[in-house]
PQR file with spaces between the fields and no chain letter, atoms N, CA, C, O and H, PARSE charges and radii, in Angstrom:
ATOM       1  N    MET     1     213.962  263.963   36.776 -0.4000 1.5000
ATOM       2  CA   MET     1     213.686  262.866   35.880 -0.0000 2.0000
ATOM       3  C    MET     1     213.339  261.637   36.718  0.5500 1.7000
ATOM       4  O    MET     1     214.039  261.323   37.681 -0.5500 1.4000
ATOM       5  N    ASN     2     212.287  260.961   36.363 -0.4000 1.5000
ATOM       6  CA   ASN     2     211.852  259.752   37.051 -0.0000 2.0000
ATOM       7  C    ASN     2     212.756  258.587   36.634  0.5500 1.7000
ATOM       8  O    ASN     2     212.871  258.272   35.449 -0.5500 1.4000
ATOM       9  H    ASN     2     211.718  261.216   35.581  0.4000 1.0000
ATOM      10  N    VAL     3     213.392  257.955   37.619 -0.4000 1.5000
ATOM      11  CA   VAL     3     214.267  256.814   37.336 -0.0000 2.0000
ATOM      12  C    VAL     3     213.617  255.492   37.729  0.5500 1.7000
ATOM      13  O    VAL     3     214.276  254.453   37.767 -0.5500 1.4000
ATOM      14  H    VAL     3     213.298  258.210   38.582  0.4000 1.0000
ATOM      15  N    GLY     4     212.315  255.543   38.021 -0.4000 1.5000
ATOM      16  CA   GLY     4     211.563  254.334   38.317 -0.0000 2.0000
ATOM      17  C    GLY     4     211.214  254.178   39.774  0.5500 1.7000
ATOM      18  O    GLY     4     211.974  254.579   40.656 -0.5500 1.4000
ATOM      19  H    GLY     4     211.780  256.388   37.990  0.4000 1.0000
ATOM      20  N    HIS     5     210.053  253.587   40.024 -0.4000 1.5000
ATOM      21  CA   HIS     5     209.586  253.225   41.361 -0.0000 2.0000
ATOM      22  C    HIS     5     209.470  254.430   42.294  0.5500 1.7000
ATOM      23  O    HIS     5     209.741  254.328   43.490 -0.5500 1.4000
ATOM      24  H    HIS     5     209.436  253.261   39.307  0.4000 1.0000
ATOM      25  N    GLY     6     209.066  255.567   41.737 -0.4000 1.5000
ATOM      26  CA   GLY     6     208.868  256.763   42.539 -0.0000 2.0000
ATOM      27  C    GLY     6     210.137  257.517   42.885  0.5500 1.7000
ATOM      28  O    GLY     6     210.097  258.443   43.694 -0.5500 1.4000
ATOM      29  H    GLY     6     208.846  255.650   40.765  0.4000 1.0000
ATOM      30  N    ASN     7     211.254  257.146   42.295 -0.4000 1.5000
ATOM      31  CA   ASN     7     212.530  257.819   42.545 -0.0000 2.0000
ATOM      32  C    ASN     7     212.799  258.842   41.452  0.5500 1.7000
ATOM      33  O    ASN     7     212.574  258.580   40.270 -0.5500 1.4000
ATOM      34  H    ASN     7     211.286  256.393   41.638  0.4000 1.0000
ATOM      35  N    VAL     8     213.284  260.009   41.860 -0.4000 1.5000
ATOM      36  CA   VAL     8     213.498  261.114   40.928 -0.0000 2.0000
ATOM      37  C    VAL     8     214.918  261.647   41.095  0.5500 1.7000
ATOM      38  O    VAL     8     215.443  261.715   42.207 -0.5500 1.4000
ATOM      39  H    VAL     8     213.467  260.222   42.820  0.4000 1.0000
ATOM      40  N    VAL     9     215.535  262.027   39.962 -0.4000 1.5000
ATOM      41  CA   VAL     9     216.875  262.606   39.946 -0.0000 2.0000
ATOM      42  C    VAL     9     216.796  263.943   39.218  0.5500 1.7000
ATOM      43  O    VAL     9     216.027  264.087   38.267 -0.5500 1.4000
ATOM      44  H    VAL     9     215.108  261.972   39.059  0.4000 1.0000
ATOM      45  N    VAL    10     217.581  264.919   39.655 -0.4000 1.5000
ATOM      46  CA   VAL    10     217.627  266.215   38.982 -0.0000 2.0000
ATOM      47  C    VAL    10     218.300  266.021   37.623  0.5500 1.7000
ATOM      48  O    VAL    10     219.467  265.636   37.557 -0.5500 1.4000
ATOM      49  H    VAL    10     218.206  264.803   40.428  0.4000 1.0000
ATOM      50  N    ALA    11     217.572  266.285   36.547 -0.4000 1.5000
ATOM      51  CA   ALA    11     218.055  266.020   35.191 -0.0000 2.0000
ATOM      52  C    ALA    11     219.332  266.788   34.865  0.5500 1.7000
ATOM      53  O    ALA    11     220.190  266.281   34.143 -0.5500 1.4000
ATOM      54  H    ALA    11     216.624  266.598   36.600  0.4000 1.0000
ATOM      55  N    GLU    12     219.467  267.997   35.387 -0.4000 1.5000
ATOM      56  CA   GLU    12     220.635  268.820   35.087 -0.0000 2.0000
ATOM      57  C    GLU    12     221.921  268.263   35.686  0.5500 1.7000
ATOM      58  O    GLU    12     223.011  268.660   35.273 -0.5500 1.4000
ATOM      59  H    GLU    12     218.770  268.409   35.975  0.4000 1.0000
ATOM      60  N    GLN    13     221.817  267.359   36.645 -0.4000 1.5000
ATOM      61  CA   GLN    13     222.988  266.785   37.307 -0.0000 2.0000
ATOM      62  C    GLN    13     223.500  265.511   36.625  0.5500 1.7000
ATOM      63  O    GLN    13     224.551  264.990   36.998 -0.5500 1.4000
ATOM      64  H    GLN    13     220.932  267.038   36.981  0.4000 1.0000
ATOM      65  N    ILE    14     222.763  265.011   35.631 -0.4000 1.5000
ATOM      66  CA   ILE    14     223.130  263.744   34.987 -0.0000 2.0000
ATOM      67  C    ILE    14     224.215  263.974   33.944  0.5500 1.7000
ATOM      68  O    ILE    14     224.092  264.834   33.072 -0.5500 1.4000
ATOM      69  H    ILE    14     221.909  265.434   35.329  0.4000 1.0000
ATOM      70  N    VAL    15     225.288  263.179   34.053 -0.4000 1.5000
ATOM      71  CA   VAL    15     226.394  263.243   33.112 -0.0000 2.0000
ATOM      72  C    VAL    15     226.261  262.140   32.062  0.5500 1.7000
ATOM      73  O    VAL    15     226.505  262.373   30.878 -0.5500 1.4000
ATOM      74  H    VAL    15     225.388  262.480   34.762  0.4000 1.0000
ATOM      75  N    ALA    16     225.870  260.929   32.502 -0.4000 1.5000
ATOM      76  CA   ALA    16     225.785  259.793   31.583 -0.0000 2.0000
ATOM      77  C    ALA    16     224.785  258.767   32.093  0.5500 1.7000
ATOM      78  O    ALA    16     224.525  258.653   33.291 -0.5500 1.4000
ATOM      79  H    ALA    16     225.672  260.740   33.464  0.4000 1.0000
ATOM      80  N    ILE    17     224.232  258.024   31.136 -0.4000 1.5000
ATOM      81  CA   ILE    17     223.384  256.869   31.434 -0.0000 2.0000
ATOM      82  C    ILE    17     224.001  255.704   30.677  0.5500 1.7000
ATOM      83  O    ILE    17     224.074  255.727   29.449 -0.5500 1.4000
ATOM      84  H    ILE    17     224.442  258.116   30.163  0.4000 1.0000
ATOM      85  N    VAL    18     224.447  254.683   31.406 -0.4000 1.5000
ATOM      86  CA   VAL    18     225.148  253.571   30.771 -0.0000 2.0000
ATOM      87  C    VAL    18     224.510  252.239   31.141  0.5500 1.7000
ATOM      88  O    VAL    18     223.887  252.098   32.193 -0.5500 1.4000
ATOM      89  H    VAL    18     224.388  254.664   32.404  0.4000 1.0000
ATOM      90  N    ALA    19     224.682  251.265   30.249 -0.4000 1.5000
ATOM      91  CA   ALA    19     224.188  249.911   30.502 -0.0000 2.0000
ATOM      92  C    ALA    19     225.139  249.210   31.469  0.5500 1.7000
ATOM      93  O    ALA    19     226.299  249.597   31.607 -0.5500 1.4000
ATOM      94  H    ALA    19     225.188  251.379   29.395  0.4000 1.0000
ATOM      95  N    LEU    20     224.646  248.202   32.116 -0.4000 1.5000
ATOM      96  CA   LEU    20     225.406  247.488   33.147 -0.0000 2.0000
ATOM      97  C    LEU    20     226.261  246.355   32.582  0.5500 1.7000
ATOM      98  O    LEU    20     226.903  245.644   33.354 -0.5500 1.4000
ATOM      99  H    LEU    20     223.704  247.887   32.004  0.4000 1.0000
ATOM     100  N    ASP    21     226.290  246.165   31.284 -0.4000 1.5000
ATOM     101  CA   ASP    21     226.857  244.951   30.703 -0.0000 2.0000
ATOM     102  C    ASP    21     228.375  244.942   30.509  0.5500 1.7000
ATOM     103  O    ASP    21     228.889  244.004   29.898 -0.5500 1.4000
ATOM     104  H    ASP    21     225.768  246.743   30.657  0.4000 1.0000
ATOM     105  N    SER    22     229.113  245.934   30.997 -0.4000 1.5000
ATOM     106  CA   SER    22     230.560  245.912   30.804 -0.0000 2.0000
ATOM     107  C    SER    22     231.297  245.855   32.144  0.5500 1.7000
ATOM     108  O    SER    22     230.800  246.335   33.163 -0.5500 1.4000
ATOM     109  H    SER    22     228.696  246.695   31.493  0.4000 1.0000
ATOM     110  N    LEU    23     232.463  245.272   32.120 -0.4000 1.5000
ATOM     111  CA   LEU    23     233.271  245.147   33.327 -0.0000 2.0000
ATOM     112  C    LEU    23     233.694  246.507   33.890  0.5500 1.7000
ATOM     113  O    LEU    23     233.676  246.673   35.110 -0.5500 1.4000
ATOM     114  H    LEU    23     232.866  244.882   31.292  0.4000 1.0000
ATOM     115  N    PRO    24     234.075  247.491   33.062 -0.5600 1.5000
ATOM     116  CA   PRO    24     234.419  248.803   33.626  0.2800 2.0000
ATOM     117  C    PRO    24     233.269  249.449   34.408  0.5500 1.7000
ATOM     118  O    PRO    24     233.507  250.111   35.418 -0.5500 1.4000
ATOM     119  N    VAL    25     232.046  249.265   33.957 -0.4000 1.5000
ATOM     120  CA   VAL    25     230.894  249.820   34.678 -0.0000 2.0000
ATOM     121  C    VAL    25     230.724  249.094   36.007  0.5500 1.7000
ATOM     122  O    VAL    25     230.420  249.721   37.022 -0.5500 1.4000
ATOM     123  H    VAL    25     231.853  248.727   33.136  0.4000 1.0000
ATOM     124  N    LYS    26     230.916  247.796   36.009 -0.4000 1.5000
ATOM     125  CA   LYS    26     230.819  247.034   37.256 -0.0000 2.0000
ATOM     126  C    LYS    26     231.908  247.458   38.243  0.5500 1.7000
ATOM     127  O    LYS    26     231.679  247.477   39.452 -0.5500 1.4000
ATOM     128  H    LYS    26     231.164  247.287   35.184  0.4000 1.0000
ATOM     129  N    ARG    27     233.093  247.796   37.726 -0.4000 1.5000
ATOM     130  CA   ARG    27     234.159  248.305   38.598 -0.0000 2.0000
ATOM     131  C    ARG    27     233.783  249.662   39.177  0.5500 1.7000
ATOM     132  O    ARG    27     234.038  249.932   40.350 -0.5500 1.4000
ATOM     133  H    ARG    27     233.279  247.780   36.744  0.4000 1.0000
ATOM     134  N    LEU    28     233.177  250.516   38.356 -0.4000 1.5000
ATOM     135  CA   LEU    28     232.705  251.816   38.853 -0.0000 2.0000
ATOM     136  C    LEU    28     231.731  251.633   40.011  0.5500 1.7000
ATOM     137  O    LEU    28     231.791  252.355   41.006 -0.5500 1.4000
ATOM     138  H    LEU    28     232.969  250.296   37.403  0.4000 1.0000
ATOM     139  N    ILE    29     230.840  250.666   39.872 -0.4000 1.5000
ATOM     140  CA   ILE    29     229.855  250.397   40.923 -0.0000 2.0000
ATOM     141  C    ILE    29     230.552  249.949   42.206  0.5500 1.7000
ATOM     142  O    ILE    29     230.208  250.413   43.293 -0.5500 1.4000
ATOM     143  H    ILE    29     230.791  250.080   39.063  0.4000 1.0000
ATOM     144  N    GLU    30     231.524  249.055   42.086 -0.4000 1.5000
ATOM     145  CA   GLU    30     232.254  248.585   43.271 -0.0000 2.0000
ATOM     146  C    GLU    30     232.991  249.732   43.955  0.5500 1.7000
ATOM     147  O    GLU    30     232.999  249.825   45.183 -0.5500 1.4000
ATOM     148  H    GLU    30     231.804  248.679   41.203  0.4000 1.0000
ATOM     149  N    ASN    31     233.610  250.606   43.160 -0.4000 1.5000
ATOM     150  CA   ASN    31     234.307  251.764   43.733 -0.0000 2.0000
ATOM     151  C    ASN    31     233.326  252.711   44.413  0.5500 1.7000
ATOM     152  O    ASN    31     233.629  253.262   45.472 -0.5500 1.4000
ATOM     153  H    ASN    31     233.603  250.531   42.162  0.4000 1.0000
ATOM     154  N    ALA    32     232.156  252.904   43.814 -0.4000 1.5000
ATOM     155  CA   ALA    32     231.142  253.783   44.404 -0.0000 2.0000
ATOM     156  C    ALA    32     230.622  253.202   45.715  0.5500 1.7000
ATOM     157  O    ALA    32     230.337  253.951   46.649 -0.5500 1.4000
ATOM     158  H    ALA    32     231.910  252.457   42.954  0.4000 1.0000
ATOM     159  N    LYS    33     230.495  251.886   45.797 -0.4000 1.5000
ATOM     160  CA   LYS    33     230.074  251.247   47.053 -0.0000 2.0000
ATOM     161  C    LYS    33     231.073  251.543   48.164  0.5500 1.7000
ATOM     162  O    LYS    33     230.693  251.887   49.283 -0.5500 1.4000
ATOM     163  H    LYS    33     230.727  251.278   45.038  0.4000 1.0000
ATOM     164  N    ARG    34     232.356  251.404   47.839 -0.4000 1.5000
ATOM     165  CA   ARG    34     233.400  251.628   48.842 -0.0000 2.0000
ATOM     166  C    ARG    34     233.454  253.084   49.303  0.5500 1.7000
ATOM     167  O    ARG    34     233.749  253.358   50.467 -0.5500 1.4000
ATOM     168  H    ARG    34     232.665  251.124   46.930  0.4000 1.0000
ATOM     169  N    SER    35     233.170  254.010   48.398 -0.4000 1.5000
ATOM     170  CA   SER    35     233.250  255.433   48.750 -0.0000 2.0000
ATOM     171  C    SER    35     231.885  256.011   49.127  0.5500 1.7000
ATOM     172  O    SER    35     231.734  257.230   49.216 -0.5500 1.4000
ATOM     173  H    SER    35     232.929  253.788   47.453  0.4000 1.0000
ATOM     174  N    THR    36     230.909  255.161   49.346 -0.4000 1.5000
ATOM     175  CA   THR    36     229.532  255.549   49.729 -0.0000 2.0000
ATOM     176  C    THR    36     228.915  256.558   48.763  0.5500 1.7000
ATOM     177  O    THR    36     228.238  257.496   49.184 -0.5500 1.4000
ATOM     178  H    THR    36     231.032  254.171   49.274  0.4000 1.0000
ATOM     179  N    LYS    37     229.151  256.360   47.476 -0.4000 1.5000
ATOM     180  CA   LYS    37     228.554  257.228   46.458 -0.0000 2.0000
ATOM     181  C    LYS    37     227.614  256.439   45.548  0.5500 1.7000
ATOM     182  O    LYS    37     227.376  256.829   44.406 -0.5500 1.4000
ATOM     183  H    LYS    37     229.700  255.598   47.134  0.4000 1.0000
ATOM     184  N    LEU    38     227.087  255.340   46.055 -0.4000 1.5000
ATOM     185  CA   LEU    38     226.179  254.501   45.281 -0.0000 2.0000
ATOM     186  C    LEU    38     224.770  254.637   45.833  0.5500 1.7000
ATOM     187  O    LEU    38     224.544  254.511   47.037 -0.5500 1.4000
ATOM     188  H    LEU    38     227.281  255.023   46.983  0.4000 1.0000
ATOM     189  N    ILE    39     223.824  254.897   44.935 -0.4000 1.5000
ATOM     190  CA   ILE    39     222.412  255.003   45.308 -0.0000 2.0000
ATOM     191  C    ILE    39     221.654  253.937   44.526  0.5500 1.7000
ATOM     192  O    ILE    39     221.670  253.935   43.295 -0.5500 1.4000
ATOM     193  H    ILE    39     224.007  255.000   43.958  0.4000 1.0000
ATOM     194  N    ASP    40     220.998  253.042   45.234 -0.4000 1.5000
ATOM     195  CA   ASP    40     220.239  251.960   44.605 -0.0000 2.0000
ATOM     196  C    ASP    40     218.770  252.359   44.526  0.5500 1.7000
ATOM     197  O    ASP    40     218.078  252.417   45.543 -0.5500 1.4000
ATOM     198  H    ASP    40     220.985  253.044   46.234  0.4000 1.0000
ATOM     199  N    ALA    41     218.300  252.633   43.311 -0.4000 1.5000
ATOM     200  CA   ALA    41     216.903  253.025   43.098 -0.0000 2.0000
ATOM     201  C    ALA    41     216.127  251.924   42.381  0.5500 1.7000
ATOM     202  O    ALA    41     215.158  252.205   41.676 -0.5500 1.4000
ATOM     203  H    ALA    41     218.862  252.585   42.485  0.4000 1.0000
ATOM     204  N    THR    42     216.555  250.664   42.559 -0.4000 1.5000
ATOM     205  CA   THR    42     215.928  249.552   41.846 -0.0000 2.0000
ATOM     206  C    THR    42     214.761  248.924   42.589  0.5500 1.7000
ATOM     207  O    THR    42     213.992  248.169   41.994 -0.5500 1.4000
ATOM     208  H    THR    42     217.342  250.436   43.131  0.4000 1.0000
ATOM     209  N    ASN    43     214.613  249.217   43.869 -0.4000 1.5000
ATOM     210  CA   ASN    43     213.582  248.576   44.704 -0.0000 2.0000
ATOM     211  C    ASN    43     213.675  247.054   44.651  0.5500 1.7000
ATOM     212  O    ASN    43     212.654  246.367   44.616 -0.5500 1.4000
ATOM     213  H    ASN    43     215.239  249.830   44.352  0.4000 1.0000
ATOM     214  N    GLY    44     214.894  246.530   44.644 -0.4000 1.5000
ATOM     215  CA   GLY    44     215.110  245.092   44.658 -0.0000 2.0000
ATOM     216  C    GLY    44     215.014  244.415   43.307  0.5500 1.7000
ATOM     217  O    GLY    44     215.172  243.198   43.211 -0.5500 1.4000
ATOM     218  H    GLY    44     215.724  247.088   44.672  0.4000 1.0000
ATOM     219  N    ARG    45     214.763  245.172   42.279 -0.4000 1.5000
ATOM     220  CA   ARG    45     214.681  244.591   40.939 -0.0000 2.0000
ATOM     221  C    ARG    45     216.067  244.550   40.292  0.5500 1.7000
ATOM     222  O    ARG    45     217.027  245.117   40.814 -0.5500 1.4000
ATOM     223  H    ARG    45     214.635  246.161   42.357  0.4000 1.0000
ATOM     224  N    ARG    46     216.151  243.876   39.154 -0.4000 1.5000
ATOM     225  CA   ARG    46     217.411  243.737   38.433 -0.0000 2.0000
ATOM     226  C    ARG    46     217.892  245.102   37.933  0.5500 1.7000
ATOM     227  O    ARG    46     217.108  245.876   37.385 -0.5500 1.4000
ATOM     228  H    ARG    46     215.371  243.416   38.730  0.4000 1.0000
ATOM     229  N    THR    47     219.166  245.390   38.120 -0.4000 1.5000
ATOM     230  CA   THR    47     219.750  246.640   37.632 -0.0000 2.0000
ATOM     231  C    THR    47     219.976  246.542   36.132  0.5500 1.7000
ATOM     232  O    THR    47     220.584  245.586   35.650 -0.5500 1.4000
ATOM     233  H    THR    47     219.803  244.761   38.566  0.4000 1.0000
ATOM     234  N    ARG    48     219.485  247.533   35.393 -0.4000 1.5000
ATOM     235  CA   ARG    48     219.657  247.555   33.939 -0.0000 2.0000
ATOM     236  C    ARG    48     220.448  248.762   33.463  0.5500 1.7000
ATOM     237  O    ARG    48     221.023  248.741   32.375 -0.5500 1.4000
ATOM     238  H    ARG    48     218.991  248.310   35.784  0.4000 1.0000
ATOM     239  N    ALA    49     220.479  249.824   34.282 -0.4000 1.5000
ATOM     240  CA   ALA    49     221.186  251.041   33.880 -0.0000 2.0000
ATOM     241  C    ALA    49     221.853  251.679   35.086  0.5500 1.7000
ATOM     242  O    ALA    49     221.415  251.523   36.225 -0.5500 1.4000
ATOM     243  H    ALA    49     220.012  249.840   35.166  0.4000 1.0000
ATOM     244  N    VAL    50     222.928  252.401   34.797 -0.4000 1.5000
ATOM     245  CA   VAL    50     223.649  253.153   35.814 -0.0000 2.0000
ATOM     246  C    VAL    50     223.668  254.608   35.371  0.5500 1.7000
ATOM     247  O    VAL    50     224.049  254.918   34.242 -0.5500 1.4000
ATOM     248  H    VAL    50     223.284  252.527   33.871  0.4000 1.0000
ATOM     249  N    ILE    51     223.255  255.496   36.268 -0.4000 1.5000
ATOM     250  CA   ILE    51     223.240  256.927   35.984 -0.0000 2.0000
ATOM     251  C    ILE    51     224.423  257.544   36.720  0.5500 1.7000
ATOM     252  O    ILE    51     224.578  257.362   37.928 -0.5500 1.4000
ATOM     253  H    ILE    51     222.946  255.245   37.185  0.4000 1.0000
ATOM     254  N    VAL    52     225.256  258.277   35.981 -0.4000 1.5000
ATOM     255  CA   VAL    52     226.411  258.955   36.559 -0.0000 2.0000
ATOM     256  C    VAL    52     226.053  260.426   36.718  0.5500 1.7000
ATOM     257  O    VAL    52     225.553  261.050   35.782 -0.5500 1.4000
ATOM     258  H    VAL    52     225.130  258.425   35.000  0.4000 1.0000
ATOM     259  N    THR    53     226.309  260.985   37.905 -0.4000 1.5000
ATOM     260  CA   THR    53     225.972  262.386   38.163 -0.0000 2.0000
ATOM     261  C    THR    53     227.233  263.248   38.230  0.5500 1.7000
ATOM     262  O    THR    53     228.351  262.739   38.296 -0.5500 1.4000
ATOM     263  H    THR    53     226.715  260.479   38.665  0.4000 1.0000
ATOM     264  N    GLU    54     227.026  264.556   38.210 -0.4000 1.5000
ATOM     265  CA   GLU    54     228.140  265.502   38.286 -0.0000 2.0000
ATOM     266  C    GLU    54     228.933  265.359   39.577  0.5500 1.7000
ATOM     267  O    GLU    54     230.131  265.640   39.599 -0.5500 1.4000
ATOM     268  H    GLU    54     226.117  264.970   38.157  0.4000 1.0000
ATOM     269  N    SER    55     228.289  264.931   40.641 -0.4000 1.5000
ATOM     270  CA   SER    55     228.957  264.770   41.939 -0.0000 2.0000
ATOM     271  C    SER    55     229.641  263.407   42.077  0.5500 1.7000
ATOM     272  O    SER    55     230.059  263.032   43.173 -0.5500 1.4000
ATOM     273  H    SER    55     227.315  264.703   40.623  0.4000 1.0000
ATOM     274  N    ASP    56     229.755  262.668   40.975 -0.4000 1.5000
ATOM     275  CA   ASP    56     230.367  261.331   40.935 -0.0000 2.0000
ATOM     276  C    ASP    56     229.567  260.275   41.674  0.5500 1.7000
ATOM     277  O    ASP    56     230.107  259.216   41.995 -0.5500 1.4000
ATOM     278  H    ASP    56     229.416  262.972   40.085  0.4000 1.0000
ATOM     279  N    HIS    57     228.305  260.528   41.952 -0.4000 1.5000
ATOM     280  CA   HIS    57     227.429  259.500   42.503 -0.0000 2.0000
ATOM     281  C    HIS    57     226.958  258.606   41.361  0.5500 1.7000
ATOM     282  O    HIS    57     226.801  259.062   40.228 -0.5500 1.4000
ATOM     283  H    HIS    57     227.867  261.388   41.692  0.4000 1.0000
ATOM     284  N    LEU    58     226.735  257.342   41.665 -0.4000 1.5000
ATOM     285  CA   LEU    58     226.151  256.405   40.712 -0.0000 2.0000
ATOM     286  C    LEU    58     224.780  256.017   41.228  0.5500 1.7000
ATOM     287  O    LEU    58     224.615  255.692   42.404 -0.5500 1.4000
ATOM     288  H    LEU    58     226.862  256.972   42.586  0.4000 1.0000
ATOM     289  N    ILE    59     223.798  256.054   40.339 -0.4000 1.5000
ATOM     290  CA   ILE    59     222.434  255.688   40.696 -0.0000 2.0000
ATOM     291  C    ILE    59     222.055  254.469   39.871  0.5500 1.7000
ATOM     292  O    ILE    59     222.094  254.510   38.642 -0.5500 1.4000
ATOM     293  H    ILE    59     223.933  256.318   39.384  0.4000 1.0000
ATOM     294  N    LEU    60     221.689  253.390   40.542 -0.4000 1.5000
ATOM     295  CA   LEU    60     221.271  252.167   39.864 -0.0000 2.0000
ATOM     296  C    LEU    60     219.784  252.244   39.577  0.5500 1.7000
ATOM     297  O    LEU    60     218.995  252.635   40.438 -0.5500 1.4000
ATOM     298  H    LEU    60     221.657  253.358   41.541  0.4000 1.0000
ATOM     299  N    SER    61     219.401  251.866   38.353 -0.4000 1.5000
ATOM     300  CA   SER    61     217.993  251.886   37.965 -0.0000 2.0000
ATOM     301  C    SER    61     217.622  250.562   37.318  0.5500 1.7000
ATOM     302  O    SER    61     218.447  249.927   36.662 -0.5500 1.4000
ATOM     303  H    SER    61     220.041  251.548   37.654  0.4000 1.0000
ATOM     304  N    SER    62     216.377  250.153   37.506 -0.4000 1.5000
ATOM     305  CA   SER    62     215.896  248.921   36.878 -0.0000 2.0000
ATOM     306  C    SER    62     215.298  249.194   35.500  0.5500 1.7000
ATOM     307  O    SER    62     214.835  248.267   34.834 -0.5500 1.4000
ATOM     308  H    SER    62     215.706  250.670   38.039  0.4000 1.0000
ATOM     309  N    LEU    63     215.302  250.443   35.068 -0.4000 1.5000
ATOM     310  CA   LEU    63     214.799  250.781   33.736 -0.0000 2.0000
ATOM     311  C    LEU    63     215.919  250.646   32.709  0.5500 1.7000
ATOM     312  O    LEU    63     217.099  250.748   33.045 -0.5500 1.4000
ATOM     313  H    LEU    63     215.678  251.196   35.609  0.4000 1.0000
ATOM     314  N    GLU    64     215.537  250.417   31.458 -0.4000 1.5000
ATOM     315  CA   GLU    64     216.507  250.310   30.373 -0.0000 2.0000
ATOM     316  C    GLU    64     217.153  251.671   30.113  0.5500 1.7000
ATOM     317  O    GLU    64     216.502  252.702   30.278 -0.5500 1.4000
ATOM     318  H    GLU    64     214.579  250.334   31.185  0.4000 1.0000
ATOM     319  N    PRO    65     218.434  251.687   29.707 -0.5600 1.5000
ATOM     320  CA   PRO    65     219.095  252.959   29.405  0.2800 2.0000
ATOM     321  C    PRO    65     218.356  253.785   28.348  0.5500 1.7000
ATOM     322  O    PRO    65     218.306  255.011   28.453 -0.5500 1.4000
ATOM     323  N    ALA    66     217.787  253.135   27.339 -0.4000 1.5000
ATOM     324  CA   ALA    66     217.059  253.864   26.294 -0.0000 2.0000
ATOM     325  C    ALA    66     215.831  254.569   26.865  0.5500 1.7000
ATOM     326  O    ALA    66     215.524  255.695   26.472 -0.5500 1.4000
ATOM     327  H    ALA    66     217.829  252.139   27.255  0.4000 1.0000
ATOM     328  N    THR    67     215.135  253.922   27.777 -0.4000 1.5000
ATOM     329  CA   THR    67     213.965  254.527   28.423 -0.0000 2.0000
ATOM     330  C    THR    67     214.383  255.747   29.228  0.5500 1.7000
ATOM     331  O    THR    67     213.734  256.791   29.168 -0.5500 1.4000
ATOM     332  H    THR    67     215.384  253.007   28.096  0.4000 1.0000
ATOM     333  N    LEU    68     215.464  255.613   29.978 -0.4000 1.5000
ATOM     334  CA   LEU    68     215.956  256.740   30.772 -0.0000 2.0000
ATOM     335  C    LEU    68     216.414  257.887   29.870  0.5500 1.7000
ATOM     336  O    LEU    68     216.181  259.055   30.182 -0.5500 1.4000
ATOM     337  H    LEU    68     215.991  254.765   30.027  0.4000 1.0000
ATOM     338  N    ALA    69     217.063  257.557   28.757 -0.4000 1.5000
ATOM     339  CA   ALA    69     217.516  258.596   27.824 -0.0000 2.0000
ATOM     340  C    ALA    69     216.335  259.360   27.239  0.5500 1.7000
ATOM     341  O    ALA    69     216.401  260.579   27.084 -0.5500 1.4000
ATOM     342  H    ALA    69     217.252  256.608   28.504  0.4000 1.0000
ATOM     343  N    GLN    70     215.253  258.651   26.912 -0.4000 1.5000
ATOM     344  CA   GLN    70     214.052  259.320   26.405 -0.0000 2.0000
ATOM     345  C    GLN    70     213.462  260.245   27.459  0.5500 1.7000
ATOM     346  O    GLN    70     213.056  261.363   27.143 -0.5500 1.4000
ATOM     347  H    GLN    70     215.200  257.661   27.038  0.4000 1.0000
ATOM     348  N    ARG    71     213.411  259.798   28.692 -0.4000 1.5000
ATOM     349  CA   ARG    71     212.884  260.635   29.778 -0.0000 2.0000
ATOM     350  C    ARG    71     213.764  261.858   29.999  0.5500 1.7000
ATOM     351  O    ARG    71     213.267  262.959   30.237 -0.5500 1.4000
ATOM     352  H    ARG    71     213.741  258.890   28.949  0.4000 1.0000
ATOM     353  N    LEU    72     215.070  261.657   29.917 -0.4000 1.5000
ATOM     354  CA   LEU    72     215.990  262.774   30.095 -0.0000 2.0000
ATOM     355  C    LEU    72     215.812  263.801   28.981  0.5500 1.7000
ATOM     356  O    LEU    72     215.796  265.005   29.237 -0.5500 1.4000
ATOM     357  H    LEU    72     215.475  260.763   29.724  0.4000 1.0000
ATOM     358  N    ALA    73     215.679  263.324   27.751 -0.4000 1.5000
ATOM     359  CA   ALA    73     215.489  264.235   26.621 -0.0000 2.0000
ATOM     360  C    ALA    73     214.196  265.027   26.764  0.5500 1.7000
ATOM     361  O    ALA    73     214.166  266.222   26.470 -0.5500 1.4000
ATOM     362  H    ALA    73     215.692  262.345   27.544  0.4000 1.0000
ATOM     363  N    SER    74     213.140  264.379   27.207 -0.4000 1.5000
ATOM     364  CA   SER    74     211.867  265.091   27.357 -0.0000 2.0000
ATOM     365  C    SER    74     211.909  266.062   28.534  0.5500 1.7000
ATOM     366  O    SER    74     211.256  267.104   28.491 -0.5500 1.4000
ATOM     367  H    SER    74     213.164  263.408   27.445  0.4000 1.0000
ATOM     368  N    ASP    75     212.664  265.741   29.584 -0.4000 1.5000
ATOM     369  CA   ASP    75     212.795  266.647   30.730 -0.0000 2.0000
ATOM     370  C    ASP    75     213.635  267.871   30.394  0.5500 1.7000
ATOM     371  O    ASP    75     213.360  268.970   30.877 -0.5500 1.4000
ATOM     372  H    ASP    75     213.194  264.894   29.619  0.4000 1.0000
ATOM     373  N    ARG    76     214.650  267.684   29.573 -0.4000 1.5000
ATOM     374  CA   ARG    76     215.539  268.800   29.222 -0.0000 2.0000
ATOM     375  C    ARG    76     214.959  269.664   28.115  0.5500 1.7000
ATOM     376  O    ARG    76     215.385  270.804   27.930 -0.5500 1.4000
ATOM     377  H    ARG    76     214.874  266.792   29.181  0.4000 1.0000
ATOM     378  N    GLY    77     213.999  269.138   27.385 -0.4000 1.5000
ATOM     379  CA   GLY    77     213.383  269.912   26.305 -0.0000 2.0000
ATOM     380  C    GLY    77     214.228  269.862   25.044  0.5500 1.7000
ATOM     381  O    GLY    77     215.241  269.164   25.001 -0.5500 1.4000
ATOM     382  H    GLY    77     213.652  268.212   27.535  0.4000 1.0000
ATOM     383  N    PRO    78     213.813  270.607   24.001 -0.5600 1.5000
ATOM     384  CA   PRO    78     214.540  270.578   22.728  0.2800 2.0000
ATOM     385  C    PRO    78     215.933  271.190   22.872  0.5500 1.7000
ATOM     386  O    PRO    78     216.143  272.126   23.643 -0.5500 1.4000
ATOM     387  N    ALA    79     216.873  270.640   22.112 -0.4000 1.5000
ATOM     388  CA   ALA    79     218.249  271.151   22.138 -0.0000 2.0000
ATOM     389  C    ALA    79     218.296  272.546   21.535  0.5500 1.7000
ATOM     390  O    ALA    79     217.572  272.859   20.589 -0.5500 1.4000
ATOM     391  H    ALA    79     216.702  269.880   21.485  0.4000 1.0000
ATOM     392  N    GLU    80     219.158  273.371   22.099 -0.4000 1.5000
ATOM     393  CA   GLU    80     219.257  274.750   21.605 -0.0000 2.0000
ATOM     394  C    GLU    80     220.264  274.862   20.505  0.5500 1.7000
ATOM     395  O    GLU    80     220.478  275.950   19.972 -0.5500 1.4000
ATOM     396  H    GLU    80     219.746  273.117   22.867  0.4000 1.0000
């Protein structure tokens, strides 16, 4: 799945896509920084969404969560 600016994530590894507007999400980011599990895919732009993976990595994206959710749905195909 394209997360913006030429960066791609394996769609099957995504657990959640969340907005950056809550304090618990900001704490998750700080913890991921300390444990070296943070990947910044914003290319210096403002972070708008955080992608949580099965391996507990956090990926920062400058795309809106709704945009990422649409891309994820199209990559995964119709629900069974």
